LOKE-291097 format. One record per atom (N, C-alpha, C): z, x, y; residue in one letter; residue number from 1. Coordinates in nm, 3 decimals, always signed. Atoms other than C-alpha are relative to their C-alpha. Layout:
BEGIN
<node c3="Z" c1="X" c2="Y" romar="A" lumkol="NUM"/>
...
% end
This chain:
BEGIN
<node c3="+0.133" c1="+0.062" c2="+0.052" romar="M" lumkol="1"/>
<node c3="+9.711" c1="+7.476" c2="+1.555" romar="M" lumkol="1"/>
<node c3="+0.002" c1="-0.091" c2="-0.074" romar="M" lumkol="1"/>
<node c3="-0.036" c1="+0.086" c2="-0.001" romar="D" lumkol="2"/>
<node c3="+9.644" c1="+7.162" c2="+1.491" romar="D" lumkol="2"/>
<node c3="-0.114" c1="+0.044" c2="-0.146" romar="D" lumkol="2"/>
<node c3="+0.071" c1="-0.044" c2="+0.110" romar="Q" lumkol="3"/>
<node c3="+9.520" c1="+7.120" c2="+1.128" romar="Q" lumkol="3"/>
<node c3="+0.047" c1="-0.229" c2="-0.047" romar="Q" lumkol="3"/>
<node c3="+0.021" c1="+0.119" c2="+0.006" romar="L" lumkol="4"/>
<node c3="+9.393" c1="+6.769" c2="+0.944" romar="L" lumkol="4"/>
<node c3="+0.121" c1="-0.017" c2="-0.147" romar="L" lumkol="4"/>
<node c3="-0.149" c1="-0.013" c2="+0.122" romar="V" lumkol="5"/>
<node c3="+9.696" c1="+6.645" c2="+0.688" romar="V" lumkol="5"/>
<node c3="-0.071" c1="-0.127" c2="-0.032" romar="V" lumkol="5"/>
<node c3="+0.031" c1="+0.184" c2="+0.069" romar="N" lumkol="6"/>
<node c3="+9.665" c1="+6.267" c2="+0.484" romar="N" lumkol="6"/>
<node c3="+0.121" c1="-0.028" c2="+0.005" romar="N" lumkol="6"/>
<node c3="-0.120" c1="+0.049" c2="-0.009" romar="L" lumkol="7"/>
<node c3="+9.957" c1="+6.071" c2="+0.598" romar="L" lumkol="7"/>
<node c3="+0.047" c1="-0.133" c2="-0.022" romar="L" lumkol="7"/>
<node c3="-0.044" c1="+0.127" c2="+0.145" romar="T" lumkol="8"/>
<node c3="+10.141" c1="+5.813" c2="+0.367" romar="T" lumkol="8"/>
<node c3="+0.134" c1="-0.097" c2="+0.145" romar="T" lumkol="8"/>
<node c3="-0.142" c1="+0.095" c2="-0.073" romar="L" lumkol="9"/>
<node c3="+10.279" c1="+5.511" c2="+0.658" romar="L" lumkol="9"/>
<node c3="+0.064" c1="-0.096" c2="-0.071" romar="L" lumkol="9"/>
<node c3="-0.046" c1="+0.102" c2="+0.116" romar="I" lumkol="10"/>
<node c3="+10.533" c1="+5.296" c2="+0.491" romar="I" lumkol="10"/>
<node c3="+0.080" c1="-0.088" c2="+0.124" romar="I" lumkol="10"/>
<node c3="-0.050" c1="+0.130" c2="-0.098" romar="K" lumkol="11"/>
<node c3="+10.613" c1="+4.958" c2="+0.637" romar="K" lumkol="11"/>
<node c3="+0.118" c1="-0.084" c2="-0.086" romar="K" lumkol="11"/>
<node c3="-0.116" c1="+0.055" c2="+0.097" romar="I" lumkol="12"/>
<node c3="+10.953" c1="+4.785" c2="+0.492" romar="I" lumkol="12"/>
<node c3="-0.039" c1="-0.153" c2="+0.103" romar="I" lumkol="12"/>
<node c3="-0.011" c1="+0.082" c2="-0.025" romar="T" lumkol="13"/>
<node c3="+10.949" c1="+4.445" c2="+0.492" romar="T" lumkol="13"/>
<node c3="+0.117" c1="-0.092" c2="-0.098" romar="T" lumkol="13"/>
<node c3="-0.150" c1="+0.009" c2="+0.030" romar="E" lumkol="14"/>
<node c3="+11.312" c1="+4.262" c2="+0.453" romar="E" lumkol="14"/>
<node c3="-0.045" c1="-0.162" c2="+0.009" romar="E" lumkol="14"/>
<node c3="+0.010" c1="+0.150" c2="+0.067" romar="T" lumkol="15"/>
<node c3="+11.315" c1="+3.908" c2="+0.249" romar="T" lumkol="15"/>
<node c3="+0.134" c1="-0.048" c2="-0.057" romar="T" lumkol="15"/>
<node c3="-0.107" c1="+0.047" c2="+0.076" romar="V" lumkol="16"/>
<node c3="+11.559" c1="+3.654" c2="+0.092" romar="V" lumkol="16"/>
<node c3="-0.079" c1="+0.010" c2="-0.192" romar="V" lumkol="16"/>
<node c3="+0.080" c1="+0.043" c2="+0.080" romar="D" lumkol="17"/>
<node c3="+11.523" c1="+3.676" c2="-0.310" romar="D" lumkol="17"/>
<node c3="+0.018" c1="-0.126" c2="-0.049" romar="D" lumkol="17"/>
<node c3="-0.025" c1="+0.153" c2="+0.074" romar="D" lumkol="18"/>
<node c3="+11.587" c1="+3.368" c2="-0.559" romar="D" lumkol="18"/>
<node c3="+0.114" c1="-0.042" c2="-0.003" romar="D" lumkol="18"/>
<node c3="-0.145" c1="+0.033" c2="+0.072" romar="I" lumkol="19"/>
<node c3="+11.932" c1="+3.389" c2="-0.601" romar="I" lumkol="19"/>
<node c3="+0.060" c1="+0.047" c2="+0.143" romar="I" lumkol="19"/>
<node c3="-0.042" c1="+0.061" c2="-0.089" romar="G" lumkol="20"/>
<node c3="+11.963" c1="+3.452" c2="-0.209" romar="G" lumkol="20"/>
<node c3="+0.090" c1="+0.157" c2="+0.079" romar="G" lumkol="20"/>
<node c3="-0.046" c1="-0.112" c2="-0.069" romar="E" lumkol="21"/>
<node c3="+12.051" c1="+3.783" c2="-0.170" romar="E" lumkol="21"/>
<node c3="-0.130" c1="+0.153" c2="+0.055" romar="E" lumkol="21"/>
<node c3="+0.085" c1="-0.091" c2="-0.089" romar="P" lumkol="22"/>
<node c3="+11.835" c1="+4.039" c2="+0.082" romar="P" lumkol="22"/>
<node c3="-0.054" c1="+0.092" c2="-0.110" romar="P" lumkol="22"/>
<node c3="+0.092" c1="-0.089" c2="+0.081" romar="A" lumkol="23"/>
<node c3="+11.570" c1="+4.249" c2="-0.082" romar="A" lumkol="23"/>
<node c3="-0.144" c1="+0.054" c2="+0.119" romar="A" lumkol="23"/>
<node c3="+0.057" c1="-0.076" c2="-0.119" romar="K" lumkol="24"/>
<node c3="+11.350" c1="+4.545" c2="+0.078" romar="K" lumkol="24"/>
<node c3="-0.106" c1="-0.012" c2="-0.097" romar="K" lumkol="24"/>
<node c3="+0.130" c1="-0.015" c2="+0.041" romar="T" lumkol="25"/>
<node c3="+10.958" c1="+4.525" c2="-0.008" romar="T" lumkol="25"/>
<node c3="-0.071" c1="+0.171" c2="+0.052" romar="T" lumkol="25"/>
<node c3="+0.083" c1="-0.125" c2="-0.025" romar="E" lumkol="26"/>
<node c3="+10.769" c1="+4.872" c2="+0.055" romar="E" lumkol="26"/>
<node c3="-0.131" c1="+0.019" c2="-0.093" romar="E" lumkol="26"/>
<node c3="+0.124" c1="-0.012" c2="+0.004" romar="T" lumkol="27"/>
<node c3="+10.395" c1="+4.909" c2="+0.176" romar="T" lumkol="27"/>
<node c3="-0.035" c1="+0.120" c2="+0.019" romar="T" lumkol="27"/>
<node c3="+0.058" c1="-0.119" c2="-0.049" romar="S" lumkol="28"/>
<node c3="+10.207" c1="+5.237" c2="+0.207" romar="S" lumkol="28"/>
<node c3="-0.146" c1="-0.023" c2="+0.030" romar="S" lumkol="28"/>
<node c3="+0.141" c1="+0.037" c2="-0.018" romar="V" lumkol="29"/>
<node c3="+9.861" c1="+5.274" c2="+0.323" romar="V" lumkol="29"/>
<node c3="+0.010" c1="+0.165" c2="+0.057" romar="V" lumkol="29"/>
<node c3="-0.015" c1="-0.233" c2="-0.035" romar="T" lumkol="30"/>
<node c3="+9.761" c1="+5.712" c2="+0.386" romar="T" lumkol="30"/>
<node c3="-0.172" c1="-0.047" c2="+0.080" romar="T" lumkol="30"/>
<node c3="+0.133" c1="-0.059" c2="-0.161" romar="I" lumkol="31"/>
<node c3="+9.535" c1="+5.807" c2="+0.715" romar="I" lumkol="31"/>
<node c3="-0.013" c1="+0.094" c2="-0.026" romar="I" lumkol="31"/>
<node c3="+0.042" c1="-0.143" c2="-0.031" romar="R" lumkol="32"/>
<node c3="+9.433" c1="+6.128" c2="+0.814" romar="R" lumkol="32"/>
<node c3="-0.034" c1="-0.004" c2="+0.104" romar="R" lumkol="32"/>
<node c3="-0.037" c1="-0.031" c2="-0.163" romar="G" lumkol="33"/>
<node c3="+9.553" c1="+6.270" c2="+1.133" romar="G" lumkol="33"/>
<node c3="-0.063" c1="+0.145" c2="+0.011" romar="G" lumkol="33"/>
<node c3="+0.009" c1="-0.106" c2="-0.072" romar="T" lumkol="34"/>
<node c3="+9.572" c1="+6.553" c2="+1.303" romar="T" lumkol="34"/>
<node c3="+0.160" c1="+0.078" c2="+0.047" romar="T" lumkol="34"/>
<node c3="-0.179" c1="-0.043" c2="-0.031" romar="K" lumkol="35"/>
<node c3="+9.938" c1="+6.762" c2="+1.238" romar="K" lumkol="35"/>
<node c3="-0.042" c1="+0.168" c2="+0.162" romar="K" lumkol="35"/>
<node c3="+0.023" c1="-0.058" c2="-0.172" romar="Q" lumkol="36"/>
<node c3="+10.009" c1="+6.910" c2="+1.585" romar="Q" lumkol="36"/>
<node c3="+0.177" c1="+0.035" c2="+0.019" romar="Q" lumkol="36"/>
<node c3="-0.113" c1="-0.021" c2="-0.047" romar="S" lumkol="37"/>
<node c3="+10.326" c1="+7.091" c2="+1.735" romar="S" lumkol="37"/>
<node c3="+0.069" c1="-0.042" c2="+0.079" romar="S" lumkol="37"/>
<node c3="-0.095" c1="+0.089" c2="-0.062" romar="V" lumkol="38"/>
<node c3="+10.621" c1="+6.987" c2="+1.854" romar="V" lumkol="38"/>
<node c3="-0.009" c1="+0.114" c2="+0.103" romar="V" lumkol="38"/>
<node c3="+0.040" c1="-0.073" c2="-0.167" romar="T" lumkol="39"/>
<node c3="+10.643" c1="+7.081" c2="+2.251" romar="T" lumkol="39"/>
<node c3="+0.195" c1="+0.031" c2="-0.010" romar="T" lumkol="39"/>
<node c3="-0.180" c1="-0.051" c2="+0.031" romar="R" lumkol="40"/>
<node c3="+11.035" c1="+7.276" c2="+2.306" romar="R" lumkol="40"/>
<node c3="+0.011" c1="-0.084" c2="+0.013" romar="R" lumkol="40"/>
<node c3="-0.033" c1="+0.123" c2="-0.061" romar="D" lumkol="41"/>
<node c3="+11.049" c1="+6.968" c2="+2.549" romar="D" lumkol="41"/>
<node c3="+0.015" c1="-0.116" c2="-0.065" romar="D" lumkol="41"/>
<node c3="-0.030" c1="+0.074" c2="+0.090" romar="E" lumkol="42"/>
<node c3="+11.044" c1="+6.773" c2="+2.271" romar="E" lumkol="42"/>
<node c3="+0.091" c1="-0.041" c2="-0.130" romar="E" lumkol="42"/>
<node c3="-0.068" c1="-0.067" c2="+0.104" romar="W" lumkol="43"/>
<node c3="+11.215" c1="+6.928" c2="+1.989" romar="W" lumkol="43"/>
<node c3="+0.155" c1="+0.014" c2="+0.082" romar="W" lumkol="43"/>
<node c3="-0.142" c1="+0.029" c2="-0.054" romar="F" lumkol="44"/>
<node c3="+11.529" c1="+6.931" c2="+2.271" romar="F" lumkol="44"/>
<node c3="+0.002" c1="-0.138" c2="+0.043" romar="F" lumkol="44"/>
<node c3="+0.026" c1="+0.148" c2="-0.065" romar="S" lumkol="45"/>
<node c3="+11.465" c1="+6.561" c2="+2.389" romar="S" lumkol="45"/>
<node c3="+0.102" c1="-0.048" c2="-0.177" romar="S" lumkol="45"/>
<node c3="-0.002" c1="+0.076" c2="+0.134" romar="A" lumkol="46"/>
<node c3="+11.488" c1="+6.469" c2="+1.996" romar="A" lumkol="46"/>
<node c3="+0.162" c1="+0.053" c2="-0.039" romar="A" lumkol="46"/>
<node c3="-0.087" c1="-0.085" c2="+0.065" romar="Y" lumkol="47"/>
<node c3="+11.758" c1="+6.701" c2="+1.905" romar="Y" lumkol="47"/>
<node c3="+0.149" c1="-0.061" c2="+0.091" romar="Y" lumkol="47"/>
<node c3="-0.084" c1="+0.069" c2="-0.037" romar="K" lumkol="48"/>
<node c3="+11.980" c1="+6.547" c2="+2.182" romar="K" lumkol="48"/>
<node c3="+0.049" c1="-0.153" c2="-0.025" romar="K" lumkol="48"/>
<node c3="-0.032" c1="+0.121" c2="+0.066" romar="A" lumkol="49"/>
<node c3="+11.955" c1="+6.228" c2="+2.058" romar="A" lumkol="49"/>
<node c3="+0.035" c1="-0.033" c2="-0.163" romar="A" lumkol="49"/>
<node c3="-0.078" c1="-0.008" c2="+0.121" romar="D" lumkol="50"/>
<node c3="+12.096" c1="+6.330" c2="+1.720" romar="D" lumkol="50"/>
<node c3="-0.181" c1="+0.028" c2="-0.105" romar="D" lumkol="50"/>
<node c3="+0.156" c1="+0.020" c2="+0.086" romar="I" lumkol="51"/>
<node c3="+11.683" c1="+6.366" c2="+1.554" romar="I" lumkol="51"/>
<node c3="-0.063" c1="+0.157" c2="-0.027" romar="I" lumkol="51"/>
<node c3="+0.043" c1="-0.151" c2="+0.054" romar="Q" lumkol="52"/>
<node c3="+11.557" c1="+6.680" c2="+1.365" romar="Q" lumkol="52"/>
<node c3="-0.157" c1="+0.003" c2="+0.037" romar="Q" lumkol="52"/>
<node c3="+0.138" c1="+0.061" c2="+0.014" romar="A" lumkol="53"/>
<node c3="+11.189" c1="+6.654" c2="+1.499" romar="A" lumkol="53"/>
<node c3="-0.068" c1="+0.138" c2="-0.092" romar="A" lumkol="53"/>
<node c3="+0.069" c1="-0.048" c2="+0.073" romar="K" lumkol="54"/>
<node c3="+10.909" c1="+6.808" c2="+1.265" romar="K" lumkol="54"/>
<node c3="-0.105" c1="+0.003" c2="+0.082" romar="K" lumkol="54"/>
<node c3="+0.103" c1="-0.022" c2="+0.002" romar="Y" lumkol="55"/>
<node c3="+10.625" c1="+6.713" c2="+1.336" romar="Y" lumkol="55"/>
<node c3="-0.087" c1="-0.093" c2="+0.146" romar="Y" lumkol="55"/>
<node c3="+0.123" c1="+0.107" c2="-0.107" romar="R" lumkol="56"/>
<node c3="+10.308" c1="+6.514" c2="+1.609" romar="R" lumkol="56"/>
<node c3="-0.121" c1="-0.023" c2="-0.059" romar="R" lumkol="56"/>
<node c3="+0.111" c1="+0.030" c2="+0.094" romar="I" lumkol="57"/>
<node c3="+10.060" c1="+6.335" c2="+1.444" romar="I" lumkol="57"/>
<node c3="-0.105" c1="-0.096" c2="+0.114" romar="I" lumkol="57"/>
<node c3="+0.082" c1="+0.033" c2="-0.114" romar="K" lumkol="58"/>
<node c3="+9.737" c1="+6.247" c2="+1.623" romar="K" lumkol="58"/>
<node c3="-0.087" c1="-0.153" c2="-0.095" romar="K" lumkol="58"/>
<node c3="+0.088" c1="+0.090" c2="+0.069" romar="V" lumkol="59"/>
<node c3="+9.595" c1="+5.921" c2="+1.452" romar="V" lumkol="59"/>
<node c3="-0.075" c1="-0.063" c2="+0.098" romar="V" lumkol="59"/>
<node c3="+0.029" c1="+0.099" c2="-0.093" romar="Y" lumkol="60"/>
<node c3="+9.405" c1="+5.637" c2="+1.554" romar="Y" lumkol="60"/>
<node c3="+0.009" c1="-0.106" c2="+0.009" romar="Y" lumkol="60"/>
<node c3="-0.020" c1="+0.151" c2="-0.040" romar="E" lumkol="61"/>
<node c3="+9.488" c1="+5.386" c2="+1.718" romar="E" lumkol="61"/>
<node c3="+0.079" c1="-0.127" c2="-0.110" romar="E" lumkol="61"/>
<node c3="-0.004" c1="+0.120" c2="+0.047" romar="F" lumkol="62"/>
<node c3="+9.364" c1="+5.098" c2="+1.543" romar="F" lumkol="62"/>
<node c3="+0.035" c1="+0.007" c2="-0.167" romar="F" lumkol="62"/>
<node c3="-0.046" c1="+0.016" c2="+0.161" romar="E" lumkol="63"/>
<node c3="+9.509" c1="+5.217" c2="+1.192" romar="E" lumkol="63"/>
<node c3="+0.189" c1="+0.044" c2="-0.043" romar="E" lumkol="63"/>
<node c3="-0.133" c1="-0.068" c2="+0.011" romar="Y" lumkol="64"/>
<node c3="+9.882" c1="+5.282" c2="+1.318" romar="Y" lumkol="64"/>
<node c3="+0.076" c1="-0.195" c2="+0.049" romar="Y" lumkol="64"/>
<node c3="-0.007" c1="+0.105" c2="-0.028" romar="H" lumkol="65"/>
<node c3="+10.059" c1="+4.956" c2="+1.304" romar="H" lumkol="65"/>
<node c3="+0.172" c1="-0.066" c2="-0.006" romar="H" lumkol="65"/>
<node c3="-0.129" c1="+0.012" c2="-0.027" romar="D" lumkol="66"/>
<node c3="+10.426" c1="+4.997" c2="+1.385" romar="D" lumkol="66"/>
<node c3="+0.094" c1="+0.027" c2="-0.150" romar="D" lumkol="66"/>
<node c3="-0.084" c1="-0.011" c2="+0.130" romar="E" lumkol="67"/>
<node c3="+10.571" c1="+5.125" c2="+1.079" romar="E" lumkol="67"/>
<node c3="+0.045" c1="+0.116" c2="+0.012" romar="E" lumkol="67"/>
<node c3="-0.057" c1="-0.067" c2="-0.034" romar="P" lumkol="68"/>
<node c3="+10.849" c1="+5.303" c2="+1.070" romar="P" lumkol="68"/>
<node c3="+0.065" c1="+0.093" c2="-0.049" romar="P" lumkol="68"/>
<node c3="-0.007" c1="-0.135" c2="+0.069" romar="E" lumkol="69"/>
<node c3="+10.860" c1="+5.559" c2="+0.823" romar="E" lumkol="69"/>
<node c3="-0.162" c1="+0.049" c2="-0.053" romar="E" lumkol="69"/>
<node c3="+0.146" c1="-0.017" c2="+0.078" romar="A" lumkol="70"/>
<node c3="+10.573" c1="+5.774" c2="+0.660" romar="A" lumkol="70"/>
<node c3="+0.067" c1="+0.124" c2="-0.073" romar="A" lumkol="70"/>
<node c3="+0.028" c1="-0.106" c2="+0.090" romar="I" lumkol="71"/>
<node c3="+10.550" c1="+6.083" c2="+0.415" romar="I" lumkol="71"/>
<node c3="-0.085" c1="+0.096" c2="-0.006" romar="I" lumkol="71"/>
<node c3="+0.032" c1="-0.059" c2="-0.074" romar="L" lumkol="72"/>
<node c3="+10.411" c1="+6.379" c2="+0.490" romar="L" lumkol="72"/>
<node c3="+0.027" c1="+0.114" c2="-0.070" romar="L" lumkol="72"/>
<node c3="-0.037" c1="-0.090" c2="+0.089" romar="N" lumkol="73"/>
<node c3="+10.372" c1="+6.649" c2="+0.244" romar="N" lumkol="73"/>
<node c3="+0.106" c1="+0.056" c2="-0.102" romar="N" lumkol="73"/>
<node c3="-0.116" c1="+0.046" c2="+0.077" romar="G" lumkol="74"/>
<node c3="+10.624" c1="+6.462" c2="+0.006" romar="G" lumkol="74"/>
<node c3="+0.097" c1="+0.021" c2="+0.072" romar="G" lumkol="74"/>
<node c3="-0.182" c1="+0.088" c2="-0.084" romar="E" lumkol="75"/>
<node c3="+10.938" c1="+6.429" c2="+0.277" romar="E" lumkol="75"/>
<node c3="-0.073" c1="-0.077" c2="+0.071" romar="E" lumkol="75"/>
<node c3="-0.024" c1="+0.155" c2="-0.065" romar="R" lumkol="76"/>
<node c3="+10.998" c1="+6.113" c2="+0.383" romar="R" lumkol="76"/>
<node c3="+0.070" c1="+0.013" c2="+0.179" romar="R" lumkol="76"/>
<node c3="-0.021" c1="-0.009" c2="-0.164" romar="L" lumkol="77"/>
<node c3="+11.043" c1="+6.083" c2="+0.793" romar="L" lumkol="77"/>
<node c3="+0.004" c1="-0.161" c2="+0.053" romar="L" lumkol="77"/>
<node c3="+0.002" c1="+0.147" c2="-0.104" romar="A" lumkol="78"/>
<node c3="+11.112" c1="+5.839" c2="+1.040" romar="A" lumkol="78"/>
<node c3="-0.096" c1="+0.074" c2="+0.118" romar="A" lumkol="78"/>
<node c3="+0.096" c1="-0.012" c2="-0.146" romar="I" lumkol="79"/>
<node c3="+10.854" c1="+5.773" c2="+1.320" romar="I" lumkol="79"/>
<node c3="+0.110" c1="-0.056" c2="+0.139" romar="I" lumkol="79"/>
<node c3="-0.118" c1="-0.037" c2="-0.116" romar="Y" lumkol="80"/>
<node c3="+11.136" c1="+5.848" c2="+1.610" romar="Y" lumkol="80"/>
<node c3="-0.097" c1="-0.055" c2="+0.088" romar="Y" lumkol="80"/>
<node c3="+0.063" c1="+0.046" c2="-0.081" romar="R" lumkol="81"/>
<node c3="+10.860" c1="+5.773" c2="+1.841" romar="R" lumkol="81"/>
<node c3="-0.180" c1="+0.008" c2="+0.008" romar="R" lumkol="81"/>
<node c3="+0.192" c1="-0.028" c2="-0.034" romar="T" lumkol="82"/>
<node c3="+10.482" c1="+5.711" c2="+1.966" romar="T" lumkol="82"/>
<node c3="+0.005" c1="+0.009" c2="+0.123" romar="T" lumkol="82"/>
<node c3="+0.093" c1="-0.050" c2="-0.122" romar="F" lumkol="83"/>
<node c3="+10.250" c1="+5.784" c2="+2.242" romar="F" lumkol="83"/>
<node c3="-0.165" c1="+0.003" c2="-0.011" romar="F" lumkol="83"/>
<node c3="+0.108" c1="+0.079" c2="+0.024" romar="Y" lumkol="84"/>
<node c3="+9.953" c1="+5.594" c2="+2.334" romar="Y" lumkol="84"/>
<node c3="-0.041" c1="+0.064" c2="+0.169" romar="Y" lumkol="84"/>
<node c3="-0.014" c1="-0.024" c2="-0.149" romar="N" lumkol="85"/>
<node c3="+9.781" c1="+5.731" c2="+2.679" romar="N" lumkol="85"/>
<node c3="-0.167" c1="-0.022" c2="-0.015" romar="N" lumkol="85"/>
<node c3="+0.176" c1="+0.030" c2="+0.063" romar="G" lumkol="86"/>
<node c3="+9.442" c1="+5.576" c2="+2.605" romar="G" lumkol="86"/>
<node c3="-0.059" c1="+0.037" c2="-0.057" romar="G" lumkol="86"/>
<node c3="+0.080" c1="-0.093" c2="+0.080" romar="G" lumkol="87"/>
<node c3="+9.148" c1="+5.641" c2="+2.418" romar="G" lumkol="87"/>
<node c3="-0.001" c1="-0.083" c2="-0.062" romar="G" lumkol="87"/>
<node c3="-0.010" c1="+0.022" c2="+0.125" romar="D" lumkol="88"/>
<node c3="+9.132" c1="+5.640" c2="+2.046" romar="D" lumkol="88"/>
<node c3="+0.101" c1="+0.004" c2="-0.022" romar="D" lumkol="88"/>
<node c3="-0.171" c1="-0.103" c2="+0.040" romar="Y" lumkol="89"/>
<node c3="+9.458" c1="+5.827" c2="+1.983" romar="Y" lumkol="89"/>
<node c3="+0.128" c1="-0.034" c2="+0.050" romar="Y" lumkol="89"/>
<node c3="-0.130" c1="-0.034" c2="-0.010" romar="I" lumkol="90"/>
<node c3="+9.840" c1="+5.773" c2="+1.917" romar="I" lumkol="90"/>
<node c3="+0.037" c1="+0.113" c2="-0.056" romar="I" lumkol="90"/>
<node c3="-0.089" c1="-0.100" c2="+0.144" romar="E" lumkol="91"/>
<node c3="+10.091" c1="+6.009" c2="+1.855" romar="E" lumkol="91"/>
<node c3="+0.095" c1="-0.041" c2="-0.056" romar="E" lumkol="91"/>
<node c3="-0.088" c1="+0.054" c2="+0.080" romar="L" lumkol="92"/>
<node c3="+10.296" c1="+5.937" c2="+1.606" romar="L" lumkol="92"/>
<node c3="+0.128" c1="+0.158" c2="-0.023" romar="L" lumkol="92"/>
<node c3="-0.060" c1="-0.171" c2="+0.009" romar="Y" lumkol="93"/>
<node c3="+10.648" c1="+6.218" c2="+1.632" romar="Y" lumkol="93"/>
<node c3="+0.073" c1="-0.059" c2="-0.113" romar="Y" lumkol="93"/>
<node c3="-0.064" c1="-0.004" c2="+0.147" romar="L" lumkol="94"/>
<node c3="+10.812" c1="+6.268" c2="+1.278" romar="L" lumkol="94"/>
<node c3="+0.122" c1="+0.113" c2="+0.015" romar="L" lumkol="94"/>
<node c3="-0.076" c1="-0.115" c2="-0.025" romar="G" lumkol="95"/>
<node c3="+11.132" c1="+6.402" c2="+1.212" romar="G" lumkol="95"/>
<node c3="+0.147" c1="-0.056" c2="-0.011" romar="G" lumkol="95"/>
<node c3="-0.072" c1="+0.081" c2="+0.038" romar="K" lumkol="96"/>
<node c3="+11.460" c1="+6.320" c2="+1.046" romar="K" lumkol="96"/>
<node c3="+0.115" c1="-0.077" c2="+0.089" romar="K" lumkol="96"/>
<node c3="-0.107" c1="+0.078" c2="-0.150" romar="K" lumkol="97"/>
<node c3="+11.738" c1="+6.090" c2="+1.194" romar="K" lumkol="97"/>
<node c3="+0.080" c1="-0.141" c2="-0.125" romar="K" lumkol="97"/>
<node c3="-0.108" c1="+0.059" c2="+0.159" romar="G" lumkol="98"/>
<node c3="+12.033" c1="+5.884" c2="+0.952" romar="G" lumkol="98"/>
<node c3="-0.100" c1="-0.092" c2="-0.047" romar="G" lumkol="98"/>
<node c3="+0.041" c1="+0.104" c2="+0.091" romar="G" lumkol="99"/>
<node c3="+11.954" c1="+5.672" c2="+0.704" romar="G" lumkol="99"/>
<node c3="-0.127" c1="+0.036" c2="-0.092" romar="G" lumkol="99"/>
<node c3="+0.094" c1="+0.030" c2="+0.081" romar="V" lumkol="100"/>
<node c3="+11.617" c1="+5.800" c2="+0.617" romar="V" lumkol="100"/>
<node c3="+0.017" c1="+0.206" c2="-0.132" romar="V" lumkol="100"/>
<node c3="+0.024" c1="-0.053" c2="+0.104" romar="Q" lumkol="101"/>
<node c3="+11.647" c1="+6.071" c2="+0.327" romar="Q" lumkol="101"/>
<node c3="-0.114" c1="+0.038" c2="-0.040" romar="Q" lumkol="101"/>
% end
């Protein structure tokens, strides 16, 4: 069943600080999307790639700018795959993988 949710997209920018050390800056934006179930085939494909598939979120294509991570219901997740089939929407596939806690 589809459910409207707030999704916080996180963009990570890597820079160098004043003394030459690498620094990461995160910026975020919250958008609305429709949460849908991950299919069995998607779950299995992600599992083979060592990813725990959790959610498929349908959002307006113009609101997504290749952000690698998102927060949904207080849980930080990786955006491990996207699917655009034309029209106004893009599907974001969220899950747990290495490096995202």
